[in-house]
DOVEXVEX-955182 format. One record per residue (C-alpha): chain; x, y, z. Coordinates in Angstrom, 2 decimals, always signed. Layout:
PT / kette / c1 / c2 / c3
PT / A / X / Y / Z
...
//
This chain:
PT / kette / c1 / c2 / c3
PT / A / +0.00 / +0.00 / +0.00
PT / A / +1.31 / +3.44 / -0.99
PT / A / +0.55 / +6.26 / +1.43
PT / A / +0.52 / +9.98 / +0.62
PT / A / +1.50 / +11.98 / +3.70
PT / A / +0.79 / +15.70 / +3.99
PT / A / +3.78 / +17.75 / +5.11
PT / A / +5.13 / +21.28 / +5.40
PT / A / +8.50 / +22.58 / +4.19
PT / A / +11.58 / +23.00 / +6.35
PT / A / +13.58 / +26.15 / +5.59
PT / A / +17.02 / +24.60 / +6.14
PT / A / +17.29 / +21.82 / +3.55
PT / A / +19.81 / +23.42 / +1.21
PT / A / +22.44 / +20.84 / +0.20
PT / A / +26.08 / +21.85 / +0.62
PT / A / +29.11 / +20.63 / -1.31
PT / A / +28.36 / +17.06 / -0.16
PT / A / +24.61 / +16.91 / +0.33
PT / A / +22.52 / +17.87 / +3.35
PT / A / +24.34 / +17.65 / +6.69
PT / A / +22.80 / +18.42 / +10.05
PT / A / +22.86 / +17.16 / +13.61
PT / A / +21.07 / +13.84 / +14.19
PT / A / +18.24 / +15.45 / +16.23
PT / A / +17.47 / +17.69 / +13.26
PT / A / +17.04 / +14.69 / +10.98
PT / A / +14.95 / +12.97 / +13.66
PT / A / +12.25 / +15.64 / +13.46
PT / A / +8.97 / +14.24 / +12.08
PT / A / +8.90 / +14.37 / +8.26
PT / A / +12.42 / +15.88 / +8.00
PT / A / +14.10 / +12.91 / +6.30
PT / A / +11.03 / +12.14 / +4.23
PT / A / +10.76 / +15.74 / +3.00
PT / A / +14.33 / +15.79 / +1.76
PT / A / +14.21 / +12.38 / +0.09
PT / A / +10.92 / +13.26 / -1.62
PT / A / +12.48 / +16.53 / -2.77
PT / A / +15.28 / +14.50 / -4.35
PT / A / +12.80 / +12.29 / -6.20
PT / A / +10.63 / +15.25 / -7.25
PT / A / +13.69 / +16.97 / -8.73
PT / A / +14.48 / +13.94 / -10.91
PT / A / +12.87 / +12.62 / -14.07
PT / A / +12.78 / +9.27 / -15.86
PT / A / +13.51 / +6.90 / -12.98
PT / A / +10.32 / +4.82 / -13.12
PT / A / +11.27 / +1.15 / -13.09
PT / A / +14.99 / +1.96 / -12.74
PT / A / +17.54 / +0.92 / -10.10
PT / A / +18.47 / +3.00 / -7.04
PT / A / +21.50 / +2.24 / -4.82
PT / A / +21.20 / +2.93 / -1.08
PT / A / +23.86 / +2.71 / +1.61
PT / A / +25.85 / +4.69 / +4.12
PT / A / +28.75 / +4.85 / +6.51
PT / A / +27.04 / +3.04 / +9.38
PT / A / +26.77 / +6.06 / +11.64
PT / A / +23.95 / +6.55 / +14.14
PT / A / +20.52 / +6.71 / +12.41
PT / A / +21.89 / +5.09 / +9.22
PT / A / +19.72 / +1.96 / +9.37
PT / A / +16.52 / +3.87 / +10.14
PT / A / +16.98 / +6.27 / +7.22
PT / A / +17.92 / +3.41 / +4.89
PT / A / +14.55 / +1.79 / +5.64
PT / A / +12.72 / +5.07 / +4.97
PT / A / +14.58 / +5.54 / +1.69
PT / A / +13.74 / +2.00 / +0.54
PT / A / +10.02 / +2.46 / +1.24
PT / A / +9.95 / +5.87 / -0.43
PT / A / +11.79 / +4.55 / -3.50
PT / A / +9.12 / +1.88 / -3.83
PT / A / +6.31 / +4.41 / -3.45
PT / A / +7.82 / +6.71 / -6.05
PT / A / +8.15 / +4.03 / -8.72
PT / A / +11.71 / +2.71 / -8.71
PT / A / +11.87 / -0.86 / -10.00
PT / A / +14.77 / -2.08 / -7.88
PT / A / +16.84 / -1.00 / -4.89
PT / A / +20.35 / -2.31 / -4.25
PT / A / +21.22 / -1.80 / -0.58
PT / A / +24.48 / -2.65 / +1.15
PT / A / +24.32 / -5.37 / +3.82
PT / A / +23.45 / -3.79 / +7.19
PT / A / +22.88 / -0.55 / +5.28
PT / A / +26.67 / -0.17 / +5.03
PT / A / +28.33 / +1.10 / +1.86
PT / A / +31.40 / +3.29 / +1.66
PT / A / +31.02 / +6.33 / -0.56
PT / A / +33.53 / +5.11 / -3.20
PT / A / +31.90 / +1.67 / -3.12
PT / A / +28.51 / +3.31 / -3.69
PT / A / +29.93 / +5.01 / -6.77
PT / A / +31.39 / +1.70 / -7.93
PT / A / +28.05 / -0.12 / -7.52
PT / A / +26.07 / +2.62 / -9.28
PT / A / +28.42 / +2.43 / -12.26
PT / A / +28.76 / -1.35 / -12.43
PT / A / +25.03 / -2.04 / -12.21
PT / A / +24.08 / +0.96 / -14.40
PT / A / +21.81 / +2.31 / -11.69
PT / A / +19.80 / +5.49 / -12.20
PT / A / +21.50 / +6.93 / -9.12
PT / A / +22.07 / +6.45 / -5.43
PT / A / +21.24 / +7.84 / -2.00
PT / A / +24.35 / +7.95 / +0.16
PT / A / +23.80 / +8.31 / +3.89
PT / A / +26.88 / +9.94 / +5.33
PT / A / +28.37 / +13.01 / +6.96
PT / A / +31.80 / +11.84 / +5.81
PT / A / +34.51 / +12.75 / +8.33
PT / A / +32.13 / +14.44 / +10.80
PT / A / +31.56 / +12.87 / +14.26
PT / A / +28.63 / +10.49 / +14.82
PT / A / +26.39 / +9.29 / +17.62
PT / A / +22.98 / +10.44 / +18.94
PT / A / +24.19 / +14.03 / +19.19
PT / A / +26.59 / +13.82 / +16.24
PT / A / +26.13 / +14.54 / +12.57
PT / A / +24.16 / +12.87 / +9.81
PT / A / +23.92 / +13.48 / +6.10
PT / A / +22.07 / +12.54 / +2.93
PT / A / +23.29 / +13.16 / -0.60
PT / A / +22.21 / +12.08 / -4.04
PT / A / +24.64 / +10.62 / -6.60
PT / A / +23.80 / +10.55 / -10.29
PT / A / +24.17 / +7.71 / -12.81
PT / A / +27.89 / +8.28 / -13.40
PT / A / +28.40 / +7.49 / -9.70
PT / A / +29.33 / +11.03 / -8.76
PT / A / +27.70 / +13.65 / -6.53
PT / A / +24.77 / +15.51 / -8.05
PT / A / +25.83 / +18.69 / -9.90
PT / A / +24.68 / +22.08 / -8.72
PT / A / +21.73 / +22.25 / -11.12
PT / A / +20.25 / +19.15 / -9.43
PT / A / +21.05 / +20.20 / -5.84
PT / A / +19.50 / +23.59 / -6.57
PT / A / +16.38 / +21.89 / -7.90
PT / A / +16.22 / +19.71 / -4.77
PT / A / +16.45 / +22.78 / -2.54
PT / A / +13.82 / +24.62 / -4.58
PT / A / +11.44 / +21.70 / -4.20
PT / A / +12.13 / +21.39 / -0.46
PT / A / +10.90 / +24.95 / +0.05
PT / A / +7.41 / +24.23 / -1.33
PT / A / +6.91 / +20.50 / -0.71
PT / A / +3.47 / +19.60 / +0.65
PT / A / +3.41 / +15.79 / +0.51
PT / A / +5.60 / +12.72 / +0.31
PT / A / +4.97 / +9.13 / -0.81
PT / A / +5.95 / +6.10 / +1.24
PT / A / +5.11 / +2.41 / +1.16
PT / A / +3.30 / +1.01 / +4.19
PT / A / +5.47 / -2.11 / +4.48
PT / A / +7.59 / -4.00 / +7.02
PT / A / +11.28 / -3.17 / +7.35
PT / A / +13.71 / -5.04 / +5.10
PT / A / +16.08 / -7.53 / +6.78
PT / A / +19.25 / -5.56 / +6.03
PT / A / +21.51 / -8.04 / +7.81
PT / A / +20.76 / -10.87 / +5.36
PT / A / +22.09 / -10.98 / +1.79
PT / A / +19.21 / -11.81 / -0.52
PT / A / +16.20 / -10.48 / -2.41
PT / A / +12.80 / -9.38 / -1.15
PT / A / +9.97 / -7.15 / -2.30
PT / A / +8.49 / -3.87 / -1.04
PT / A / +5.25 / -2.71 / -2.65
PT / A / +6.13 / -4.43 / -5.92
PT / A / +9.72 / -3.14 / -5.97
PT / A / +12.59 / -5.64 / -5.76
PT / A / +15.05 / -5.05 / -2.92
PT / A / +18.45 / -6.72 / -3.17
PT / A / +20.69 / -6.74 / -0.08
PT / A / +24.22 / -7.35 / -1.33
PT / A / +27.76 / -7.88 / -0.07
PT / A / +29.09 / -4.33 / +0.39
PT / A / +32.70 / -5.30 / -0.36
PT / A / +32.55 / -7.68 / -3.36
PT / A / +32.07 / -5.29 / -6.31
PT / A / +34.56 / -2.80 / -4.92
PT / A / +37.24 / -5.42 / -4.30
PT / A / +36.80 / -6.81 / -7.82
PT / A / +37.46 / -3.33 / -9.21
PT / A / +40.59 / -2.89 / -7.08
PT / A / +41.95 / -6.21 / -8.36
PT / A / +41.66 / -4.89 / -11.92
PT / A / +43.60 / -1.71 / -11.12
PT / A / +46.48 / -2.90 / -8.96
PT / A / +49.16 / -5.59 / -9.02
PT / A / +47.95 / -7.64 / -6.06
PT / A / +50.79 / -10.15 / -6.58
PT / A / +53.43 / -7.44 / -6.07
PT / A / +51.70 / -6.24 / -2.91
PT / A / +51.18 / -9.80 / -1.67
PT / A / +54.89 / -10.54 / -2.14
PT / A / +55.76 / -7.43 / -0.16
PT / A / +53.62 / -8.55 / +2.79
PT / A / +55.15 / -12.03 / +2.56
PT / A / +58.52 / -10.44 / +3.33
PT / A / +59.42 / -8.03 / +6.12
PT / A / +57.08 / -5.21 / +5.06
PT / A / +54.51 / -4.16 / +7.70
PT / A / +51.81 / -1.52 / +7.84
PT / A / +49.09 / -0.16 / +10.12
PT / A / +45.70 / +0.81 / +8.75
PT / A / +43.36 / +2.71 / +11.09
PT / A / +39.77 / +2.32 / +9.89
PT / A / +38.60 / +4.64 / +12.70
PT / A / +35.59 / +2.36 / +13.48
PT / A / +34.10 / +3.60 / +10.22
PT / A / +32.94 / +2.29 / +6.86
PT / A / +36.32 / +1.24 / +5.47
PT / A / +36.93 / -1.40 / +8.15
PT / A / +35.27 / -4.35 / +6.36
PT / A / +36.87 / -3.34 / +3.03
PT / A / +40.36 / -3.03 / +4.53
PT / A / +40.14 / -6.32 / +6.41
PT / A / +38.87 / -8.17 / +3.33
PT / A / +41.45 / -6.74 / +0.94
PT / A / +44.55 / -6.11 / +3.08
PT / A / +44.39 / -9.03 / +5.50
PT / A / +42.34 / -11.75 / +3.78
PT / A / +43.36 / -11.21 / +0.15
PT / A / +46.79 / -9.57 / +0.25
PT / A / +48.08 / -11.48 / +3.25
PT / A / +48.82 / -8.64 / +5.64
PT / A / +49.07 / -10.05 / +9.18
PT / A / +45.89 / -10.10 / +11.24
PT / A / +45.81 / -6.93 / +13.29
PT / A / +47.20 / -4.78 / +10.46
PT / A / +43.75 / -3.17 / +10.37
PT / A / +42.88 / -1.53 / +13.69
PT / A / +39.51 / -0.07 / +14.74
PT / A / +38.08 / -2.15 / +11.92
PT / A / +34.51 / -2.65 / +13.20
PT / A / +32.10 / +0.11 / +12.09
PT / A / +30.30 / +1.65 / +15.08
PT / A / +27.37 / +4.11 / +15.11
PT / A / +29.43 / +6.62 / +17.12
PT / A / +32.80 / +5.65 / +15.62
PT / A / +33.87 / +4.46 / +19.03
PT / A / +33.40 / +7.94 / +20.45
PT / A / +36.10 / +9.30 / +18.17
PT / A / +36.10 / +11.82 / +15.34
PT / A / +36.62 / +9.82 / +12.10
PT / A / +38.71 / +12.43 / +10.33
PT / A / +42.09 / +11.08 / +9.14
PT / A / +44.26 / +14.03 / +10.09
PT / A / +47.11 / +14.52 / +12.52
PT / A / +44.77 / +15.56 / +15.32
PT / A / +42.22 / +12.75 / +15.18
PT / A / +44.66 / +10.05 / +14.03
PT / A / +47.35 / +11.08 / +16.50
PT / A / +47.90 / +7.51 / +17.73
PT / A / +48.84 / +6.45 / +14.22
PT / A / +51.11 / +9.45 / +13.77
PT / A / +52.84 / +8.83 / +17.09
PT / A / +53.42 / +5.19 / +16.14
PT / A / +54.88 / +6.11 / +12.75
PT / A / +57.28 / +8.57 / +14.38
PT / A / +58.45 / +6.02 / +16.99
PT / A / +61.18 / +3.38 / +16.98
PT / A / +58.45 / +0.71 / +16.66
PT / A / +57.05 / +2.21 / +13.46
PT / A / +56.03 / -0.19 / +10.68
PT / A / +56.97 / +0.68 / +7.11
PT / A / +53.68 / +2.32 / +6.17
PT / A / +50.75 / +3.89 / +7.98
PT / A / +47.36 / +4.87 / +6.61
PT / A / +43.86 / +5.77 / +7.75
PT / A / +40.48 / +6.50 / +6.22
PT / A / +37.48 / +8.49 / +7.35
PT / A / +33.82 / +7.93 / +8.24
PT / A / +32.57 / +7.00 / +4.77
PT / A / +35.87 / +5.82 / +3.31
PT / A / +36.53 / +8.57 / +0.80
PT / A / +39.45 / +10.31 / +2.53
PT / A / +42.91 / +9.05 / +3.35
PT / A / +45.92 / +9.74 / +5.54
PT / A / +49.35 / +8.58 / +4.40
PT / A / +52.31 / +8.39 / +6.80
PT / A / +55.65 / +6.71 / +6.20
PT / A / +58.14 / +5.86 / +8.90
PT / A / +59.28 / +9.28 / +10.17
PT / A / +57.40 / +11.24 / +7.52
PT / A / +53.85 / +12.54 / +7.10
PT / A / +52.87 / +12.87 / +3.44
PT / A / +50.59 / +15.85 / +2.90
PT / A / +47.50 / +15.16 / +0.76
PT / A / +48.81 / +17.62 / -1.84
PT / A / +52.18 / +15.85 / -2.04
PT / A / +50.41 / +12.48 / -2.10
PT / A / +48.35 / +13.57 / -5.10
PT / A / +51.49 / +14.65 / -6.96
PT / A / +53.37 / +11.47 / -6.05
PT / A / +50.50 / +9.19 / -7.05
PT / A / +50.15 / +10.95 / -10.40
PT / A / +53.89 / +10.76 / -11.04
PT / A / +54.03 / +7.04 / -10.21
PT / A / +50.61 / +5.82 / -11.37
PT / A / +52.15 / +4.05 / -14.37
PT / A / +53.56 / +1.43 / -11.96
PT / A / +50.02 / +0.06 / -11.44
PT / A / +48.45 / -2.05 / -14.22
PT / A / +45.31 / +0.06 / -14.38
PT / A / +47.34 / +3.16 / -15.26
PT / A / +50.25 / +1.57 / -17.16
PT / A / +49.38 / +3.42 / -20.38
PT / A / +49.72 / +6.79 / -18.66
PT / A / +47.21 / +9.37 / -17.49
PT / A / +45.16 / +11.78 / -19.57
PT / A / +45.42 / +14.67 / -17.13
PT / A / +45.34 / +15.71 / -13.48
PT / A / +42.67 / +17.73 / -11.70
PT / A / +43.01 / +19.43 / -8.33
PT / A / +40.84 / +21.74 / -6.30
PT / A / +41.99 / +25.35 / -6.34
PT / A / +43.21 / +25.40 / -2.69
PT / A / +45.26 / +22.21 / -3.21
PT / A / +48.98 / +22.92 / -3.58
PT / A / +50.49 / +23.34 / -7.02
PT / A / +52.77 / +20.30 / -6.61
PT / A / +50.54 / +18.36 / -9.02
PT / A / +50.91 / +21.09 / -11.65
PT / A / +54.64 / +20.36 / -11.86
PT / A / +53.98 / +16.67 / -12.40
PT / A / +51.46 / +17.43 / -15.14
PT / A / +53.99 / +19.69 / -16.86
PT / A / +56.62 / +16.93 / -16.79
PT / A / +54.13 / +14.36 / -18.12
PT / A / +52.98 / +16.82 / -20.79
PT / A / +49.34 / +16.62 / -19.70
PT / A / +47.02 / +19.34 / -18.47
PT / A / +46.35 / +20.10 / -14.81
PT / A / +42.82 / +21.40 / -14.23
PT / A / +42.11 / +23.75 / -11.32
PT / A / +38.53 / +23.42 / -10.05
PT / A / +36.48 / +24.67 / -7.10
PT / A / +36.43 / +22.56 / -3.94
PT / A / +33.97 / +19.68 / -4.17
PT / A / +34.40 / +16.33 / -5.88
PT / A / +31.42 / +16.97 / -8.14
PT / A / +33.55 / +19.40 / -10.15
PT / A / +35.83 / +16.56 / -11.24
PT / A / +32.98 / +14.49 / -12.68
PT / A / +32.74 / +16.19 / -16.08
PT / A / +36.52 / +16.08 / -16.55
PT / A / +36.60 / +12.37 / -15.74
PT / A / +33.58 / +11.55 / -17.91
PT / A / +35.11 / +13.45 / -20.84
PT / A / +38.44 / +11.64 / -20.50
PT / A / +40.30 / +14.87 / -19.78
PT / A / +41.61 / +13.80 / -16.37
PT / A / +42.59 / +10.48 / -14.81
PT / A / +43.91 / +11.36 / -11.33
PT / A / +42.14 / +13.88 / -9.10
PT / A / +42.75 / +15.23 / -5.63
PT / A / +41.95 / +17.73 / -2.94
PT / A / +44.08 / +19.01 / -0.09
PT / A / +41.39 / +17.83 / +2.33
PT / A / +42.75 / +14.26 / +2.15
PT / A / +40.79 / +13.18 / -0.89
PT / A / +42.37 / +11.48 / -3.90
PT / A / +40.90 / +9.29 / -6.60
PT / A / +40.82 / +8.45 / -10.27
PT / A / +38.51 / +7.69 / -13.15
PT / A / +37.68 / +4.24 / -11.70
PT / A / +34.75 / +5.80 / -9.80
PT / A / +33.34 / +9.31 / -9.44
PT / A / +34.13 / +9.85 / -5.77
PT / A / +37.36 / +10.26 / -3.90
PT / A / +38.54 / +6.92 / -2.57
PT / A / +40.62 / +6.42 / +0.56
PT / A / +41.44 / +2.74 / +0.18
PT / A / +42.24 / +3.21 / -3.51
PT / A / +44.93 / +5.73 / -2.54
PT / A / +46.36 / +3.29 / +0.03
PT / A / +46.45 / +0.45 / -2.51
PT / A / +48.15 / +2.63 / -5.13
PT / A / +50.76 / +3.62 / -2.54
PT / A / +51.30 / -0.07 / -1.74
PT / A / +51.64 / -0.87 / -5.44
PT / A / +54.24 / +1.90 / -5.82
PT / A / +56.15 / +0.76 / -2.73
PT / A / +56.15 / -2.83 / -3.99
PT / A / +57.45 / -1.81 / -7.41
PT / A / +60.04 / +0.75 / -6.33
PT / A / +61.22 / -1.18 / -3.28
PT / A / +62.04 / +2.05 / -1.48
PT / A / +60.77 / +3.61 / +1.74
PT / A / +58.06 / +6.26 / +1.75
PT / A / +60.62 / +8.76 / +3.02
PT / A / +63.05 / +8.08 / +0.17
PT / A / +60.29 / +8.29 / -2.43
PT / A / +59.09 / +11.65 / -1.09
PT / A / +62.59 / +13.15 / -0.82
PT / A / +63.45 / +12.03 / -4.34
PT / A / +60.23 / +13.60 / -5.62
PT / A / +61.15 / +16.91 / -3.99
PT / A / +64.62 / +16.80 / -5.52
PT / A / +63.13 / +16.17 / -8.94
PT / A / +60.20 / +18.59 / -8.84
PT / A / +60.88 / +20.99 / -5.97
PT / A / +58.96 / +21.11 / -2.71
PT / A / +55.71 / +22.98 / -2.18
PT / A / +55.66 / +23.84 / +1.52
PT / A / +51.95 / +23.80 / +2.26
PT / A / +49.60 / +24.01 / +5.24
PT / A / +45.92 / +24.51 / +6.00
PT / A / +44.71 / +26.30 / +9.13
PT / A / +41.08 / +25.66 / +10.10
PT / A / +39.09 / +27.91 / +12.42
PT / A / +36.04 / +25.77 / +13.16
PT / A / +32.55 / +26.67 / +14.41
PT / A / +33.09 / +30.43 / +14.33
PT / A / +30.10 / +32.74 / +14.25
PT / A / +28.66 / +32.73 / +10.73
PT / A / +28.10 / +36.48 / +10.75
PT / A / +31.70 / +37.14 / +11.80
PT / A / +32.92 / +34.75 / +9.12
PT / A / +30.97 / +36.52 / +6.39
PT / A / +32.20 / +39.92 / +7.56
PT / A / +35.78 / +38.63 / +7.51
PT / A / +35.36 / +37.43 / +3.94
PT / A / +33.83 / +40.78 / +2.93
PT / A / +36.85 / +42.49 / +4.48
PT / A / +39.17 / +40.32 / +2.36
PT / A / +37.18 / +41.05 / -0.79
PT / A / +37.87 / +44.75 / -0.24
PT / A / +41.52 / +44.06 / -1.15
PT / A / +40.74 / +42.44 / -4.50
PT / A / +42.39 / +44.33 / -7.33
PT / A / +44.57 / +46.45 / -5.05
PT / A / +48.34 / +46.34 / -5.42
PT / A / +49.42 / +48.25 / -2.32
PT / A / +48.18 / +46.37 / +0.77
PT / A / +50.14 / +47.21 / +3.92
PT / A / +49.36 / +43.89 / +5.64
PT / A / +51.36 / +42.08 / +2.95
PT / A / +54.65 / +43.62 / +4.05
PT / A / +57.38 / +43.10 / +1.44
PT / A / +55.38 / +40.53 / -0.53
PT / A / +54.68 / +41.60 / -4.11
PT / A / +51.11 / +40.77 / -5.13
PT / A / +50.55 / +39.58 / -8.71
PT / A / +46.88 / +38.55 / -8.47
PT / A / +44.00 / +38.84 / -6.04
PT / A / +40.56 / +37.53 / -6.89
PT / A / +37.49 / +35.57 / -5.82
PT / A / +38.08 / +32.34 / -7.72
PT / A / +35.62 / +31.51 / -10.50
PT / A / +35.58 / +28.34 / -12.60
PT / A / +34.37 / +27.77 / -16.13
PT / A / +33.69 / +24.10 / -16.78
PT / A / +35.32 / +23.18 / -20.12
PT / A / +32.85 / +20.34 / -20.66
PT / A / +29.38 / +21.75 / -19.96
PT / A / +30.34 / +25.47 / -20.02
PT / A / +28.81 / +26.08 / -16.60
PT / A / +30.26 / +28.77 / -14.35
PT / A / +30.86 / +28.69 / -10.59
PT / A / +31.74 / +31.92 / -8.82
PT / A / +32.79 / +32.97 / -5.34
PT / A / +34.87 / +29.83 / -4.69
PT / A / +37.61 / +31.31 / -2.51
PT / A / +39.66 / +34.49 / -2.19
PT / A / +43.19 / +34.16 / -3.57
PT / A / +46.31 / +36.23 / -3.02
PT / A / +49.11 / +35.15 / -5.39
PT / A / +52.61 / +36.56 / -5.02
PT / A / +55.50 / +37.15 / -7.40
PT / A / +57.72 / +34.54 / -5.70
PT / A / +55.17 / +31.78 / -6.37
PT / A / +53.67 / +31.73 / -2.87
PT / A / +49.91 / +31.80 / -2.26
PT / A / +47.42 / +32.56 / +0.51
PT / A / +43.81 / +31.46 / +0.03
PT / A / +40.75 / +31.97 / +2.22
PT / A / +37.42 / +30.17 / +1.93
PT / A / +34.46 / +29.12 / +4.07
PT / A / +33.84 / +25.38 / +4.17
PT / A / +30.50 / +23.81 / +3.36
PT / A / +31.04 / +20.52 / +5.22
PT / A / +30.27 / +21.50 / +8.82
PT / A / +26.92 / +21.42 / +10.59
PT / A / +27.19 / +24.41 / +12.92
PT / A / +28.62 / +27.89 / +12.61
PT / A / +31.21 / +28.41 / +9.90
PT / A / +34.66 / +26.98 / +9.27
PT / A / +37.24 / +29.38 / +7.92
PT / A / +39.98 / +27.61 / +6.02
PT / A / +43.26 / +29.38 / +5.33
PT / A / +45.67 / +27.78 / +2.84
PT / A / +49.31 / +28.86 / +2.77
PT / A / +51.90 / +27.72 / +0.23
PT / A / +55.46 / +28.48 / -0.81
PT / A / +57.53 / +26.75 / -3.51
PT / A / +61.15 / +25.80 / -2.77
PT / A / +63.21 / +24.48 / -5.71
PT / A / +66.53 / +24.27 / -3.83
PT / A / +67.09 / +20.76 / -2.36
PT / A / +69.30 / +22.28 / +0.33
PT / A / +66.31 / +24.22 / +1.67
PT / A / +63.62 / +21.53 / +1.34
PT / A / +64.00 / +20.00 / +4.78
PT / A / +62.67 / +21.27 / +8.06
PT / A / +59.29 / +21.91 / +9.63
PT / A / +56.48 / +23.19 / +7.43
PT / A / +55.04 / +25.64 / +9.97
PT / A / +58.48 / +27.16 / +10.52
PT / A / +59.13 / +27.43 / +6.78
PT / A / +55.79 / +29.21 / +6.31
PT / A / +55.86 / +31.31 / +9.49
PT / A / +56.08 / +34.66 / +7.68
PT / A / +53.19 / +33.83 / +5.33
PT / A / +51.10 / +32.50 / +8.23
PT / A / +51.48 / +35.81 / +10.06
PT / A / +50.68 / +37.78 / +6.91
PT / A / +47.47 / +35.73 / +6.48
PT / A / +46.37 / +36.40 / +10.07
PT / A / +47.10 / +40.10 / +9.76
PT / A / +45.44 / +40.42 / +6.36
PT / A / +42.20 / +38.76 / +7.50
PT / A / +42.30 / +40.30 / +11.01
PT / A / +41.40 / +36.83 / +12.27
PT / A / +41.94 / +37.38 / +15.99
PT / A / +40.15 / +40.72 / +16.24
PT / A / +37.23 / +39.58 / +14.09
PT / A / +36.71 / +36.06 / +15.50
PT / A / +38.40 / +36.08 / +18.90
PT / A / +40.55 / +33.13 / +17.82
PT / A / +44.27 / +33.44 / +18.44
PT / A / +45.07 / +30.03 / +16.97
PT / A / +43.54 / +27.56 / +14.49
PT / A / +41.39 / +24.67 / +15.69
PT / A / +43.22 / +22.25 / +13.40
PT / A / +46.45 / +22.54 / +11.45
PT / A / +47.17 / +20.15 / +8.58
//
């Protein structure tokens, strides 16, 4: 039986760069989830009888929303739903499944790297048929519908047994609960030389993978330990938990400090890695060296040919605008183009679909390729393992050699989290007042060559995206960038990106924060961060 339920709009259902993210109690309001899912369906056309993929990162409220989404898909006319066992499906695996099974699209239940639990965060986003996040024209249509919605459709049916692999029916729609890992692992086996990695583990090589009690745990245990032969216990925190074990599943040096401390100790294994809540981000640490996401992107692009899936070379590289320019130097050497896009993985989709780019990355710990249309944490780890197995060198040696060959981009990101939204907007307006000016006293001796509010013209669909971050570019190749993040659920997060290029190998060592100290101070002075926000230090430094 299909029920039509009367409802009223909520004013706060505007999707951000990665869907709609709010605190769990917000989603638990009567009709809130249903309104947003119905708005998704109402904004789409041509899905009658088609396949929809549903799954999420296993955080608190995941299973309940998965059941709602299944029943609403049935009521709205989908012919089949593919749902990950226990409602679990990493974001890159969701993209893989959508593409492999030629689904119409997918509903991904995740707030990515944000904390979980009853008072934590939750999120819902829609992915289109190429497996990637919905473009802005669709998210805008979803938001427009959410502001006027007056009813939603839902099947009056029992819950689906999500713990059992198999097929059932809801209001005439077929529901298939499937193994969340199988399709994804099969794709990884096509891309990487598993024999080379297996041989490495059969020797003295050891690693630690921290799954952070999040979605990647089952994938990492199946691939690293069961298939590639890494010793049991290589994967830690491998059981997904609704509250991520009380921890924040963000693979950075603050929330993965235990891993960092291990890798800097005398007991360090050869390689350390972590992934986030929904499995799309990664942290890479070698013995005695942290590899920044920007450097990792450049290194993976430069060495991708060592993996079978990329042996013929790459078509191009794409990076988000705030990501360091290290990848640009690799693209120049490879004689391919490096595309600079706004932040948000959806901007890579057209480039990947058109065959213009093969490897993509963001400074926020996201890297991936044309194998799916999402960033992919475990993919990055496996490509690193493939490179290590082929080159038979340490992470530290590989990084240092890369810097000698290409130069080093000293790079850092300072986050000021949960600041007052009004103060944040005023700070950004203050920065915009400097755009186009050459003589800015706060810059000291730095010579400004460009200041702008970054805009992007998509070379594939000719769409334009404006207001994507305020840039200050200097004559010596250094950069300072300011932008407000769209991934939080309260207040605003100011991100400040600081970069300086050093071609001289003799000057490439040392601490990043020390090397960038002058630029860091210029950024604080220019934005008047302390006086405008009351913050005298960042919340997180990466």
